[in-house]
N, C-alpha and C positions, 0 to 999 in steps of 0.2 A: 504494500500500500504506500502511495506517495503522500507526503505530508504537505498539505495545502494551507495550513494554518498561518495566519498573519496577525500582527498586532497594530492597532492604531492607538497609540498612547496606551492607556490601561484597558482599552477595548480589544478583546480577543475574538477573532473571527475564524470560523471553520474553514473558510476559503476566501480568496480575494475578490470575488465577484458580487456586485450589488447593482441595483438600478440607479439611474440618474434621476434626481428629483424632477417631477413634472412629466415623467414618461412611464409612470407606474401607479397602478390603482388597485383597490380592493377587488374589483371584478376579475383581475388576472388570477386570483386564487382558484378560479374555475378550470384553468388550463395549466397552471404552473404550481409546483410544490414549493411554497415559500420557505420551507424548512431546509431546502437544499442550497439556499443562497447564503452568502457570507453575512449580509445585513439587508435590512429593508429600509428603503428611503422613499417615503410618500412625497406627494407634491408639497411645495412650500406653503406654510401656514402664515396668515396674517392675523393681527389682533382683531380687526373688524372685518365683516363680510365685504367682499369685492365682486363686482360683476365681471371684471376683466375687460379686455380691449374689444374694439369693434371687429366684426367679421369682414372678410375671411381672416382666419387666424393662422392658417398653415398653407404653405405652398411648396411644391416639389422644385428642386433645382438639380442641376447636373451633379451627381455625387452627394446629394444630401437633401435637406429641407430647411425652410425658414419658418420659424414660428413666432407669434406675438400674442401669447395668451393673456398676458397682463396679470398673472398670478391671481386668477379667479379663485375665490376662497369663500367658504361658509363661516369663517371666523374661528377664533380661538375656543370659544365655549363649545361649539359643535365638535371641534377637533379633539378636545379633551374628553368629551362625553361619548363620542362615537368612534372616531378614527383610532385614537390611542388604544382603547380596549380591544378593537378588532385586531390590530397588529400585535398586541400583547399576548395573544393566544399561541403565537408561533415561537419556535426555539430560536430562530435567527433574531439578533438584536435589532431594535427599532432605533433608527437615527432620524430625529425630527429636524426637518429643514425649515428655517425661519426667515421670513422677510418682514421688513418694517420700514416705516417712514422716517424714523429718527433713532439716534443712538439710545435714547431713553426707552423708546418702545422696544428695541431689540433686547435690552436688558430686562424689561418687564416681562415680555413673552418668554424669554429664555428661563427666567427664574421660575415661572409657573410651570413650564413643561419639565424642567429639570427636577422639580419636586415630585413628579410622577414616577413611580418605580418601574413602569413599563418602558420608559424612555431611557435608552442606554447612552445616547450621545446626542449632541446638537450640531447641525450643520448651519452655519451662518451664511445665508445667501446675500452677500453684500455686493453681488456682481451682476444681477439681472439687468440686461440691456434694455428692458422694456419700461424702465422707470422714467419719470419725467426729466425734463431738461435735456432733450435731444440725446437720450441714451446714457447720460452720465449717471454713475452710481457711486455708492460709498467706496467701493473697491478700486476706484480710479485715483484715489488720493491717499498718499502714504500716511499722512498724519491722522486723517479721519479713520483709516483702517486700524491704526494703532489704538486710537481712543475708543473705537467701537468694541474691538476685541477685549481691551482692558476692562471696559465697563461690564461686559458679559462675564468675563473671568471673575469679576468681583462678586457675582451673585450665585455662582455654582462651581463645584469642583468636578462636575461630570466632564467627560472628554468634549472638547470644542474643536470642530473642523471648520476652517474658514474657506469658503468657496471663492476662489479668486476670479477676477475678470481678465480675459485675454486682451481686452481693448485698452491696453496701457503701453507706454513706451518701454518700461522696464518691469517685467513681472517679478524679477528677483527682488527688486526694491520693495514692492508691495508684500511679497512673501516674508521678507525680513521684518517688516512692520507688524505683520500678523504674529510672527514668532515672538517678537518683543512684547506684544500686547498680552501674550499668554495662550496662544492657540496651541493645541496638541497635535494638529495635523492640518493639511491643506488639500483642498480639491482643486486640481488644475485640469481644466478650467471650465468656466461657463461658455456660452455660445458667443461667436463673433457677431458684431453688429453688421447687418447686411440688408440689401434691398433688391427687389426684383420688380420689373415693370412689364406689363402686358403691352406689347408693341402695337396691338390692334386697337385696344381701347385707350391706350396711353395712360392707363391708371396703374398705380402700384398693385401688385398681386396680393399684398397684405393690407388689411383695412387700416392698420396703424401707420402705414407708410414703410416703416422699417421694422425689422425683427431680428432674431438671432439665428444664425445658420449653424446647423449641426450635421453630423454624418461623416462618411469616409473622406470627403473632400478636405476636412479640417484636421484629420489625424496627424499628418506630418508636422503641422504647426504646433499641435498639442504635445507631440513627442519632443519637439525642440524645447518647448516651455518647461516640460517636466525635467528635462536634462538641465536646463538653466537653473531652475529652482533647487534641484538636488545639489547643485554646486555651491549654493550660498546658504543653505539651511539644513540642519539635521532632522527636521520634522518629517514624519511619514507623509507621503504624498498619495492621494487618490487620483489616478489619471481618469480623465473624462473628456471624450470627444472623438467620435468616429470609430469606436471599437465594434467591429462586425464579426470578427473571428477570434479563435484562441491565439493565433499568431499576432493579431493586433494587440491583444492584452499582454502577451509576452514582450512585445516590442516596447510597450510603455514601462513595463517592469524593468527591462534592461536599461532604460533611460533613467530610472530612479523611482518609479512608482511602487508602493507597497501593495496597493489594491487598485481595482479598476471599476468604474461605473459604466453601465451600458444603457443607452437611451434609444437612439434612432433605430437600431437593429430590432428592438422589441416591437416597433410599429410594423415592421416587415414580417417578423415571425415572433409571436408572443413568448415562445419557449427559447428564444435565442440565447438567453443567459445560461441555460442548462447545456446547450450545445457548445457554447464557448468554454464552459467549465470542463466538459468532456475533452475538448480539443487541447486544453492546457495540460490535462493529465496525459494525453497521448504524446504531447511534446516532451513532457518530463520523462516518460517511458523511453521515447526515442533517443534522448540524450543522456539517459542514466542519472537524472536529477532526482534525488530523494526528497529534498526539502525546497519548496518554492522560494523561500526567502534567500536562498543561495544565489539567485540570479539578479536580485535587486541592485540596480546601478552598475551592473557588470558589463556594460557596453565597452567594447575594445576600441579606443580612439587612436591607438598607436598606428 
């Protein structure tokens, strides 16, 4: 048996595969055994209910898709009463993804969720490109990132995972700010701001004008960012962006990722995460790798 266990701070996972927030829902339990995943990451929650962005919210592109959901949410009360208990019934740990409009709100929501025994860790979604101000987000500013993570660190000792934005000049600088603020791990990264136009109607294909692009087209960019972040911080990295196969996941781990999130692939095939997990095991068998952590950051640059 190959050892696929990994650790994200004090959070121990049976394997490195988990869903990307916003691409995974309770209805998938009908076709997917949640207990086989390393962790469960539902859609980001906000304090108050949100209707989300104008439609259409999703469009296909070459090698991926653009989405602009707008973090549609039923609010924190519903999440605590319904969503958390649902995921609490599974063996795989629940990582709650949080989005908010202010640092104070991030801290408030984090404190309430961290107090729930079913919540194993928090992912701070400081990077969603669908927020106001032309796509700017908390995670685009080094000092704000530091202050936000520090504020949340002050209200809980549960593992904090900061989800970084790729829409920055230096992702390593932002990673270091999150590290300094007290983050236990980093998700690299959220979607890239993108736009698509229907040349016949001359209108944007997304109702909000712009959205975030995901899928295999962005994977080489994410692999590069994982490598860069791994060079400047010792925090565990969760790679996210364009993983479609087991080899994609292995590539991110060689660049420095400890675990990997899967998103767009699940839209194509809801059981993609289990296929990817099986392919990782096949890779380990092929190359005689007994423990998956042995390959983390082992890209040969010479």
